[in-house]
N, C-alpha and C positions, 0 to 999 in steps of 0.2 A: 234615624234622627228626627224625622217628622213625627213618628209615634211618641217620642220622648217629649217633644215640645207641646203636644196637644194637652196633656194633663196640666202642665205648667201654665199654659195659656188659659185653660178653663179655670184653674185655681185663681189666677190673677183677675179674670173677669168677674168671678164670683165674689172675690174680696172687694173689688171696686163697687159692685152692685150692692153688696151688704153694707159697706161704709156709707154709700149714698142714701140707702134706705134708713140707716141709723141717723144720718144728718137730717133727713126729711122729717123723721119722727120727732126728734128733739126740737127742730125748728117749729113744727106745728104746736108742740107743747109750750114752747116759749111764747108764741104769738096768741095762743088760746086765751080768750077772755079779756084782751087788752085793746085799747083804742089806738089803732094804727095811725090815725090822723094826728093825735097828740105826739106820737113818736116822730112822725114826719115833721111836725112843727118844731120839735127840739133839734132835729138834724138841720133844719133850715136856719135856725138861730145860732148854730155852733160857730165858734171862732176857730177856723181850721189852721191858723198859724201855730197854735199849740200842738196840733196833730203833726205838723212838720217837725217840731222840736222832739216830739215823741219818736218819730221815725228816725231821727238822727241817732238817738240812743239805741233804737232797735238794730240799726246797721252796725253801730260801734260794738254791740254785744257779739256780733258775728266775728269781728276782728279779734277781740279779746279771746273768744273761744278757739279761734284758729291758732293763735300764739300759744295758748295753754295746751292745745293738743300736741304741738311741737315738743313741749317740755316733757310730756308723757312718753313720746316716742324716742327721745334722745337717749335714755338709759339702755335701750335695746340696740343702740348703735345706728340709729337712723336720724340723721340731721337733714330735715326737709325745709324747703323754702316756705316762708309764711304765706306767700301768694298761692302756692299749690295747695297748702292746707286750707286756705280760705275758700278756694274754688271747689275743692272736694267736699268741704262742709256745705257750701251753698247748693251743690248738686244733690247732696243727700236730702236737704230740706225740700228741694224741688220735687224729688221722687216721693216724699211723704204726702205731697198734694195729690198724687195720682193713686198710689197704693199705700194706705196707712201702714206705718211701722216698717216700710221697706227702705227708708232713708239710711239706716245704720249700715246695712250691707252695701248699698249703692255708694255711700261715702267711702267705705273701705276699698271697694273695687276701683273707684275713681282715683284714690290716692295711689293704689298699686300701679295704675296706668301711667302716672306721671313721676312717681318716686320709687316704684318697685318695692314698697314696703309690703311684706306678706299680709294677706287679708286677715288671717287669724289673729296676728299680733295687733294690728290696728283695731280690729273689732274688739279685742280684749280691752284696749284703752278706752274705747267708746262706752263699753259696759261700766268701766271704772268711772268715767265721766258722769254716767247716770247715777251711780252711787253717791258721788260727791254732790251732784245737783239735788239729790234727795235729802242729803244732810242740810244743804242750804235752804231748801224748801221747808225743812223742819224748823230751822232757825226763824224764818219769817212766820211760820205757823205759831211758834212759841210767842213771838212778839205780838202777833194778832190775838193770841189767847190771853195775854196779859192786858193789852190795851183795848181790845174789842170783844171781850167775852160775851157780852149781851148780843152783839151782832152775830157771832158764831153760833150761839144757841138758837137764835131766830132762824139762821140759815139752815141749821140741821133740821129744825122742825118743819120748815117749808119744803125742804128736799124730801124728807121722810113722808110727809103728807102726799106730795106729788107721786112718789114712788108707789105708795099704797093704793092710790087711785088709778094708776095706769098699768101696773104690773101685777099679773096674777101671782098668788102665793106659790113659790116653788117647792118642790119636794125636798125636804130636809135630808132625805137619804141619799140624794144625788151626790152630795159632797163626799160622803163616805164611800160610795161606789167608785167614784173617780180616784179617790185616794187609794182604795184597795187595788185598783187596776195598776196604778203607778208602782206600788210596792211589789205586786206580782211580777211586773215586767222587770223591775230591778233585780229581783231574786233569780229570774230566768237568765238575765244577762250575766250575773255573777256565777251561776251554776255552769253555764256553757261558755264561759269566757275563753277557755283554751281552744275550743272549736271555732269560736268567732274570730280569734286572732289570725286564723288562716285566710279570712276573707279580706280582700283589699279595701272594701268599703268600711269595714270595721277599723282598720288601721288609719284610714283617712279621717274618720270621725274622731278617733283618739288623738291623732296628730293635731287636728283642728282644735280640740279641747285643750291640749297642752299649750298651743299657741295663745289661746284666750287667757289661760292661767298666767302665762308669761306677761301678757299685756296688763293683767290685773296687778301683778307684782311690781310693775314699773314704778308705782307711787312710792314703794319702799326704797328704791334706789335713785330717787330724784336728786339731781345735783343742785337744783335751784328751787328748793321748797318755798322760800320766801316769795319768789316770783309767782309760783303756782298759786299760793294763797292770795296774792295780790290780784292776779288776773281772775281768779274765781270770784273774789269780792267785786271786781269791776264788772263781771258779767251780770251778777245779780243786782248790782246797783243800777246798771243800765236797764235791766228788766223792770225794776221798780219805777224808774222815771218814765220808761216807755208806757207803763200802765197808768201812773199817777198823773202825768201831764195832760192826758186826754180829759181828765176830770175838769180841768180849767177851760176846756173848749165849750162845755155846756154851762150856761149861766146858773142852772139849778144846782150844780155840783161843784161850782168854783170855790166854795168855802170848805171843801173836804180837807181833812187834816192828813198828815203823813201816816198816821195810824189807819185811817180809812184806806189810804193807798196800799198799805201792807195787806189789809183784808182783801181788797180787790185783786191784788196779785196772787194771793193764795187761792182764792175762789176761781180765778181765771185759769190758773195752772191745773187745778183739779178738773176743770171743764175740758182742757186740752188733752188730758190723759185718755179720754174716751176715744176709741178708734173710729171717728167720723171724718169724712173727707175734709181736710183743712181745718178741722175743729168746728165746722159749720153746724149749727144747731145746738151741739153740746155746749159750746162756749156761750152762745146766746142765752140758753136756758140757765147756765150757771150765773151769768151776769144778772138775769132777771131775778133769780133767787137772792143773789148777793146784795143787790141794791134794795130789794124788798126788805131784807134783814137789816141793812143799814138804816133805812128810813124808819123801821119799827123801833130800833134801838134809840133813834133820835126823837121818837114821839111824833113822827110825821106819817103821812098817808102811805100805806103799804102799796096800794095800786099805782100811785104816782111813782113810787120807787121802782116798781117793776117796769113801768114804761120808760123811765130814764135809764134803767139797766139795759134795756133793749137798744135804746138810742146810743148808749155808750158802746155796746157790742157791735152795732152797725157801723161804728167809726173805727174801733180798734181792730176788729177781725179783718176787714178789708185792707187796713194798713199792713197788718202782718202778712196777709196773702200777697199783696203787691210787692213787699220787700222780698218774700220768698221767690216770687216770679221773676222779678228784675235781677236779683243776685243769681238765681238759678239759671236763667237764660243767658246771662253773661258768662257764667261758668262753663257752659258747653263749648263755645269756641276757644276759650282760654285753656281748658283741659285738653282739647284736641291739638292745640298749638304746642303745648308742653309735653305731649305724650311721648313716652320713651318706648321704642320698639325692641 
């Protein structure tokens, strides 16, 4: 047992170290060339009452997402309490702060502990959630493309320029090599599938895959499609206000329009996709680019935009992390209390 745990522990440690290194790199890139005293001055002038309003919408999004998860699990015969759904979700977000992308599995495992929902099925619904969220993200991106095309173009140019300056040109053949390896492995699996079926681990993997597929299919048998759409809209409206309201905290960005808010939400979401610890560094750099692009499209000073983008990120990102920590730490005793043996 000890020998089995060592590789897993080493893998987790390496994952954390790499994610922290990525966060440090992006944070250095974000702060590079800017006047931190001006950023500090913007933070001191901020009206943090708006930040509290933004935090309210951030927490409300948790509740909407928990209820929506219940709707996805119901067609598979699992009626779970909204509170257990909420605390399992919160625990998953907490785990994402430690090991990036570990929250999905932790969330499914936590739900199994309190509701005995099979991990593979709940994990399938989480994948489905990500697909739905991607569609919603696409809608906001489309709105941004319509109303803030100039800012998007400026953001792309800024990000591309930074990438070319900091990242060496990669070998274009690497993609083809990886693709070839994947195809080769798939061919081997198909050719030796009868032999593999005799292995218990193969059957477990296939069973887990079938459970995920069943979870994905749950959207086709939803009994309350209207509620699902309503809660999905509620989640993303909360995300929008959680992002947009922080703009009013800074005097220099208090005149931003809802279209600017859509742009910030899209750029911020892209920043959070990068596997850095808690989005640190990646989100800050994304906001630096985003606000720089907004200021360029408005005919304002690009450097000032970058400084305000960092000031915005130093308010928004800690707010998100605080919500994750508070909700996640509360979830631990709540899940322990409701755990079914």
